[in-house]
N, C-alpha and C positions, 0 to 999 in steps of 0.2 A: 504492500500500501503506500501510496505516496502522500503527501497532507497538504492541506490548505494552509495560503497566507494566514498569518495568527493576526486569522482573519477568519466685577460689574457694582453694578448699579444697587444698591439694596432697596426695598420695596416695603411694602404692609408685611408684617406677622404672617403665619402658618394661619390658613381657620381654624376656627373650634372644630373638636370632633365630633361627627353626627352619632345617632344611637347606633347605626345598623354599620357595618362595614362593607355594606355594597345600597349606590344607592338606590332608594327606592322610587327616585324621579328622573332617572336615565333614558331618554330615549335610544334606543339602537337602532342600526341598517345594518344588515349582513346581505349584500349583492354580489354578481358575476364578477366584478371589476373594484370593489373596494371593501372595506369596513369603517365604519363613521362611530363614534359615540360620540354625544353632543356634552363638549366642555365648557359650555357657557358657565357654571358655577364655580369653577378655578379661578382663584386670584392666581397674580404673577409675578415672583418676586422680583424683576426688572420693570424699569421703565420702559425701557425702550425693546420692543419683542417684535419677532418677524419671525415666521413658520417658514415650512416648506413649499406654501401654496398662498398664505393669507395673509393680510398685515392687522394689526388689531389696534386700537386706540381705548384710553382711558382717561377718566377726567380726576384732576388731582388740583393742591393747592398751585397757583401760578409763582415760579420762584422768583418772577420779577417785582412780584406785590402789588402789578398794576391791574387796569380794568374796574368793570364794574362787579355787580355781583358775588360781592365777595371775595372775587379779584382770583375765580376759577378760569382753567385754560383746557381745552382738550390738546393729548398728547396725541400726535398722529404720527402711525410707524407707515412710510412707503415703500413696500418693498415688493421686488417681481419676482415672479413664482423662481424658487433657486432650486438648479439643477447641481445636484453630488455627482462626483464625481468619481473614479480610480484613479490610481497613480500606473501606468503604462508598464513598471515593475511589476504588478501582479504576476504577470505573464512570464515572468523571468525566474523572478528571485521567492526565495525562502520555500521551495518545495520540498517538503518534506518526504524521506524516504524510512519508514519504518522498521525494515530490518537491520537496517545501519545506522537507525540512530542519527540520522544526520539531515540539515536544512542544507539544500544545495542550490548554487545561480546555474540554470541552463538556459544556454542558447544555441550551441550545438556541438554535435561527439566532439571535436576537435580542444572545445572549451574546457567541457566536461572532465575527459582524460587530463588535462594540459593543468587544471587548478585543484581535483582532486581525485585525482591516481593513486597516490600514496597511501592517502589517509582510506579509499573504496578499498585496496587492496587489505590494507591491516584489520578493515570491518569484516574481512570475506569474502568480499568482491572479488574472483581469481583466476576465475577462470573466462574468455571469449563467451562463455553463455551467458554469465550471470551479466556481464554488462551490456550485452544487447538486451536481455530482460532489462536490467534497469533502465536501460533507452527509451524502451516501448513503453514504459511505465510512466517517465518524465513526458513523453511525447502525449500517451493519455489523459495527463494530468493537464498539458498545457490547453489541450481542445477542452475538458470540462470547465477549465476557470473562462475560456472566451466562452461558453454557453451557459456558464452561471447565472446573470444577472437576467435574460428571458426566460430561462427555467423556473427560476423563483420566482417571476410573477407569476407564471401561467397556475404555479401551483397553489398563490396564495389564490388565485384568482378562481381555483375549480374551489378551493377549501371553504371558500367562502361563500361556493353556492349551494356546498352541498353537504358540508358536516355540519353536523348535529349536534351542540357540547353536552355533554355529561353535567356541565358547573354550567351553564347558562350565565348567570352574574357576576363572575370572575372578566364578564367583557364587558361588565360596566364601568364607566369613567372611578380613576381611582379616586377612594375615599378616605379620610385621615385615621378613621377608625378599624383602616387595615395595616394601619402601622404601628409600629411600639411607640409606648410611651417616649420614652430614651428619644427616641430618632426625631420624634416630634419637636421634641424639643430642644434637640439640636439642632434642627433645622428654624425654629421660630427664633431660638437666640441669633441665629445667623444672620437674618433680614434685620433684627432689634436694631434699634440708635445706639451708634459707638460700640458695634462688636467687634472683636480681634482676635486673631489666633488665641491668645493666653487664654482668652474665655471662652473659646472652644476646645482647648486641650481640658479641661477642665469636666467637659460635659462627653467627651471620647475616652476609650480606652489606645490610650499609647501603645502597640506593640513594641514598634522602635523608633526611637528617635531620630537614630543614625540613617535608617532607610526611610524614614518617613511614611510606614506602614499604622492604620491606625484601625478600630474596631468599636463598632455599633449595632445593637440589636436594631435591625428592620424593618421586618412584619411582625404582626401578630401569628401565634400558633392557628388560630381559624381560617386565619387567609392563606398561612404556607399549604395545609390540611385541603383547604380546596384547590387551590393552583393544582398540588399536586394530584387530585382525584382529576383536574382537569388533562392535565398531560399525562395521566396514564392513560383516561379514554381515547387522547387522540394517538396514545401511540399502538394501541390495540385495534384502531379503525382501520379502514382499506384504502383512505386517504396517502393520496402521495408525500414523502417527508423527505424535508431539506434537512441534511444532518451539517451543524455547526463549520465542523473541518474534518480534514482526515487523520488529526489525531483525536479527534473525538468520533466516535463513531455512532453514538449512541445518544441522542437529545432531541430537542426541539428549535428552530428558529423562531421567535416569537412573533416577528414581522410575517411570517409565511401564517402563522395561526390566527392572524387579527388582532394581537396583543401590545402591538406598539402604541396604536393610538389612545386605546383608553388606559392602558397603564404604563409604559415602558416612560413614552413624552411625556404625560403630566409627574412621574416620578424624576425625572430629568432638571425638567423645569421648575416646577415649585420646591423643590427639596433639595437634591442634589448640588445642582449650581451654586447657591448662595453658600452652602456648606466647602464644595470645592474651591469657590472663592475665594475662601479665608484660608482654605487649610495647604492651597497649591497654585497660588495667582503667578507664579514662573512656570508653570504649565499648563494655561491656556483656564483654570480651574474656574475663570468669571467669564469664558467665551463660549463655552459648551453650546453647540448647534446642533448637534446630531450622535447616533451612536447607535450601537449594536448588541443587540441582546438575545442570549439562545439559553436554555437548559442544556444539563450536561448530566448524564446520568452512567454511574460507577456500578458493577455489580459481577458475583462470579459467572464466568463464563463470557463475560462482554468483558468492556473498558474497565480496567484494574487501576490505572496509575496512567499518570500524565508526565512525557518529558519535559526537560529543562528548554525554556521558549522564551519569548519576550512577546507583549500584545500589540496589535497595529491600535494604538490607542493613545490618545493622551493620559489618561485615567481609568483606572479600573476599578469598579466593584462586585466584587464575590459574595454570592448569600448561599448561606447552603441550607437549603429545603426542609430536607431529612433523605432519607426515612430514620431506622435506626439503625447504624456502622459503627464500627471500629476500624481505628487507621485511617489512610489516605490526605494524612497532614497537608498542607502546604508547605513548603520552604523557598525562600528565598535567599537571593545571592546578593549580587551590586546591579547597578545598571550597567546593562548589555555591551555600551563602549567600552567601560572601565578593566583595567587589567585584572588578572586575579578576580573575577566578580563571583566566582563562586567558591573561594575559600570562605570557607568555616558557613555556612547556610546555616539562616533561621529558620526554626520549624514551627508552624502557628496550626495549633488544634483546631478544626472548624466545630461550630456551638450551633445547632440548629435556630433557625428567624434571625441569627446576626451576620452582619454583611463584614467585611475585609476592603478595606478603602489602600489601594496603593498606586503608584505610577506605574503607567502602561509600561515605560521601559524597565521595570526592573526585573531581572530576570528570573524566574521562579516555575513550577513544576508540584506535580503532586505524589507523595508517597503511594505505594501499592494498599489498596483496600484489604482488609483484614476482615472482616465479617459485614454483613446484609446489604445494606443499599443506599448510595450516597447519591442524592440530584441536587445541583448548584444553578444558583441564577446569576449567567457573569454578564456583565453589562459594560460594553466597552466605550469609554464617553472620549468623543472628540471635540475637538476646535478649528474649523476650516482655519483660522485667523493664523494658529501654529503651523498647520501642517500643508497650508499653502506655501508657505515657505521653505519648509523642509520635509520628506517624505521622512517617516521615521523608519520606512522599511531599507530605501533603499539608499538614505542619508545623502541625499539629492535636490535640488528643485523639482518637484512634481511631474512628470508627464502628463497630462488629462488625458483619459478620456471617457466620455458620457456615460453614464449607467442608469438601473435602474433603483429607485427609492433614494435611501440616504447612500448609500453603496458603499466607499470608504473613506466616507464624511470631507472630500475636498469641494472647493467650489471654483467657478473659474472668476467671481466677482466677489468683494465684500459687497453684504447686506446694506443697503442704504436705508438711513431714517432721518425723519426731517420731526424736527420738532414745533407746533403750531400754536402758539398764544391765542384763543379764539375768544373773545371778551364776551359775556354774557350779562 
């Protein structure tokens, strides 16, 4: 098997928690080409906000203090529909060869022999037949990556039109009662006047100050259970399934299942962005504008561990959803471009319902599962303002290729925002 690419400003406080973990007034549409949940009840922490297809405006006190009617104005956002892109290196870089435990760059046979001949031989690729088999697998992986966007869009459309959920309430827009009280407190503090890093760290568990790894409860136990039941139901259905990557052969892409709009986008916009803006301002934490979210599954007879890698993301959230398991701890080295990056790796045990926050460039992996099943939600958080300047995978200025959905989070232009003082 070969593997896939691995891959502000503050505003009003987070709203108070409703009685149910699911919205009783949400209107949802699930059609052949789209899946949409009404998000009109959501407050957003940013005064300037744009999405992939629409602009939003809201009213607040005019900072200049002028005008009539109490000095109120409308902050309008002008945003053209945004087209997210990949870097062309997706088709040539970081191809994972599982049986040799190696990520490779692949352009042609001559380049592969020159760059990787010695290490491939040391890992068992010794005969001409071995090498020809490897070439065929790499060529197939490149072709798979080229088809990935259209095939994913087709699966999403079919699922939206034909799939019958077991827990339809998880497709309602994200409500505060689905979130752990500690996470709500962290998010509310992050958008409060005078919030700073020192105050935030008092509300989080610091796993490693040196590596800037943190942990906080994210979801309640009832929500984790509901989401797991829905994921298992989907796994058992006859719907087509795109896998997270070929390092993870078992799991679900949440955008194909229709959970990006109601669950992941509000999680990123309302909660994660203000928190990340304080924790990681140097990594685009306050400029997150897209994500890639997927669930991975580890179980006996399936995937048991995950090799060392870094994420195609500025920042990552990894939440243990369940079930009952032993082993499978995360381990962390240094940043991928640093010398001796895996010297004395740090191990972090999973806790169901809790999320680990880290930089995408932090080398990490998962130790072998001992017993049971482990399901984790992984959210790669991306900031086009950062990655448009330097692709985190090839470490060059990105060569952009249009693609479907959020793709790999690159954009061809920065979003346009205009503040308008409208006297009322």
